[in-house]
C-alpha positions as CSV (number, residue, x, y, z in Angstrom):
1,X,56.9,86.4,83.3
2,X,54.1,87.8,85.4
3,X,54.2,91.3,87.0
4,X,54.1,89.9,90.5
5,X,56.9,87.5,89.8
6,X,59.0,90.4,88.4
7,X,58.6,92.4,91.6
8,X,59.4,89.3,93.7
9,X,62.6,88.7,91.9
10,X,63.7,92.4,91.8
11,X,62.9,93.5,95.3
12,X,65.7,92.0,97.4
13,X,66.1,95.0,99.6
14,X,63.9,95.4,102.6
15,X,61.4,98.2,102.5
16,X,63.2,100.6,104.9
17,X,66.5,100.1,103.1
18,X,65.0,100.5,99.7
19,X,63.5,103.9,100.7
20,X,66.9,105.4,101.7
21,X,68.3,107.8,99.1
22,X,71.6,106.8,97.4
23,X,74.6,108.5,99.1
24,X,76.6,110.3,96.6
25,X,80.4,110.6,97.0
26,X,81.4,114.3,97.3
27,X,83.9,115.7,94.9
28,X,86.2,116.5,97.8
29,X,86.8,112.7,98.2
30,X,88.0,112.4,94.6
31,X,90.0,115.6,94.9
32,X,91.7,114.2,98.0
33,X,92.4,111.0,96.2
34,X,93.9,112.8,93.2
35,X,96.2,114.9,95.5
36,X,97.2,111.7,97.3
37,X,98.0,110.0,93.9
38,X,100.2,113.0,92.9
39,X,102.2,112.5,96.1
40,X,102.4,108.8,95.3
41,X,103.7,109.4,91.8
42,X,106.3,111.9,93.0
43,X,107.5,109.5,95.7
44,X,108.0,106.8,93.2
45,X,109.8,109.2,90.8
46,X,112.1,110.3,93.6
47,X,113.0,106.7,94.3
48,X,113.6,106.0,90.6
49,X,115.8,109.1,90.4
50,X,118.1,107.8,93.2
51,X,118.2,104.2,92.1
52,X,118.9,105.2,88.4
53,X,121.5,107.7,89.4
54,X,123.6,105.4,91.5
55,X,127.0,106.3,92.7
56,X,127.5,108.5,89.7
57,X,124.8,110.8,91.0
58,X,126.8,111.1,94.3
59,X,130.0,112.0,92.3
60,X,128.1,114.7,90.4
61,X,126.7,116.0,93.6
62,X,130.2,116.3,95.1
63,X,131.4,118.2,92.1
64,X,128.8,120.9,92.7
65,X,130.5,123.9,94.4
66,X,127.3,124.7,96.4
67,X,127.3,121.1,97.8
68,X,131.0,121.3,98.5
69,X,130.6,124.5,100.4
70,X,127.7,123.1,102.4
71,X,129.7,120.0,103.4
72,X,132.8,122.0,104.0
73,X,134.7,120.5,101.1
74,X,136.7,121.8,98.3
75,X,138.1,120.5,95.0
76,X,141.5,120.4,96.5
77,X,140.3,118.4,99.5
78,X,138.4,115.9,97.3
79,X,141.4,115.5,95.0
80,X,143.7,114.9,98.0
81,X,141.3,112.3,99.3
82,X,141.3,110.6,95.8
83,X,145.1,110.7,95.8
84,X,145.4,109.2,99.3
85,X,143.3,106.2,98.5
86,X,140.8,105.6,95.9
87,X,139.2,102.9,98.1
88,X,138.7,105.4,100.9
89,X,137.1,107.8,98.5
90,X,134.9,105.1,97.1
91,X,133.8,104.1,100.6
92,X,132.7,107.7,101.2
93,X,130.8,107.7,97.9
94,X,129.2,104.4,98.7
95,X,128.2,105.6,102.2
96,X,126.6,108.7,100.7
97,X,124.7,106.7,98.1
98,X,123.5,104.3,100.8
99,X,122.1,107.2,102.7
100,X,120.3,108.5,99.7
101,X,119.2,105.0,98.8
102,X,117.7,104.4,102.2
103,X,115.7,107.6,102.0
104,X,114.5,106.6,98.5
105,X,113.4,103.2,99.9
106,X,111.5,104.8,102.7
107,X,109.9,107.3,100.2
108,X,108.8,104.3,98.1
109,X,107.3,102.4,101.0
110,X,105.5,105.6,102.1
111,X,104.2,106.1,98.5
112,X,102.8,102.5,98.5
113,X,101.2,103.0,101.9
114,X,99.6,106.3,100.7
115,X,98.3,104.5,97.6
116,X,96.7,101.7,99.7
117,X,95.3,104.0,102.4
118,X,94.1,106.5,99.8
119,X,92.2,103.8,98.0
120,X,90.7,102.6,101.2
121,X,89.7,106.2,102.0
122,X,87.3,106.3,99.1
123,X,84.5,105.5,101.6
124,X,85.9,108.4,103.8
125,X,85.9,106.2,106.9
126,X,87.5,107.9,109.9
127,X,90.1,105.2,110.4
128,X,91.3,105.3,106.8
129,X,91.6,109.1,106.8
130,X,93.6,108.9,110.0
131,X,96.0,106.4,108.4
132,X,96.4,108.6,105.3
133,X,97.1,111.6,107.6
134,X,99.7,109.7,109.7
135,X,101.6,108.3,106.6
136,X,101.3,111.7,105.0
137,X,102.9,113.5,107.9
138,X,105.8,111.0,107.9
139,X,106.2,111.5,104.1
140,X,106.3,115.3,104.6
141,X,108.9,114.9,107.3
142,X,111.1,112.8,105.1
143,X,110.8,115.1,102.2
144,X,111.6,118.1,104.4
145,X,114.9,116.3,105.2
146,X,115.5,115.6,101.5
147,X,114.8,119.2,100.4
148,X,117.0,120.8,103.1
149,X,119.8,118.3,102.8
150,X,122.2,117.4,99.9
151,X,120.2,116.2,97.0
152,X,119.9,116.6,93.3
153,X,117.6,119.3,91.9
154,X,115.1,116.7,90.7
155,X,115.0,115.1,94.1
156,X,114.4,118.5,95.7
157,X,111.7,119.3,93.1
158,X,109.9,115.9,93.7
159,X,110.3,116.5,97.4
160,X,108.6,119.9,97.2
161,X,105.8,118.3,95.1
162,X,105.3,115.6,97.7
163,X,105.1,118.1,100.5
164,X,102.6,120.4,98.7
165,X,100.4,117.6,97.3
166,X,100.4,115.7,100.6
167,X,99.4,118.8,102.6
168,X,96.6,119.5,100.1
169,X,95.5,115.9,100.4
170,X,95.4,115.9,104.2
171,X,93.3,119.1,104.2
172,X,90.9,117.7,101.6
173,X,90.5,114.4,103.4
174,X,89.3,116.2,106.5
175,X,86.8,118.5,104.9
176,X,83.3,118.3,106.6
177,X,81.7,117.0,103.4
178,X,83.8,113.8,103.7
179,X,82.8,113.3,107.3
180,X,79.1,113.7,106.4
181,X,79.6,111.2,103.5
182,X,81.2,108.7,105.8
183,X,78.3,109.0,108.4
184,X,75.7,108.7,105.7
185,X,77.4,105.6,104.3
186,X,77.6,104.1,107.8
187,X,73.9,104.8,108.4
188,X,73.0,103.2,105.1
189,X,74.9,100.0,105.8
């Protein structure tokens, strides 16, 4: 192959575009993505904890004296409810589980959205960082409810992890280096 033919085949970029330096992704983008992924994993773990625990998890929660005090219940009152009607007590357990299950489902949906928008944010585009922030704020709000309400210790631990990692991710996504990177990528396109 001749030298001129080699250059013809390997110079597909226009001259001005070929002269632009390659834009390097800042480490802050990857750090933000990692923090987002920690939140995603914790959200999935929370959902698995609730789904795997089932109604038995609710029974164990109601046997905890701290939970009973918080709900204004006592062992005597719970035993009386069981004696009055097992079906009535089971309905209360089912309702409590349905509440926890609904929260777990929302946490799972938010985790999936964070995963998708986090991956889309690798280019640090403004719209994708806005979406990560909005979903992150909703996830934080949900986990504040979980952490301050009746929940197992593992649910509260995962909730705190989601709150912390999502806050870190949001801050990292909005660092100036990411904005400069997005502008440079846009100018190069």
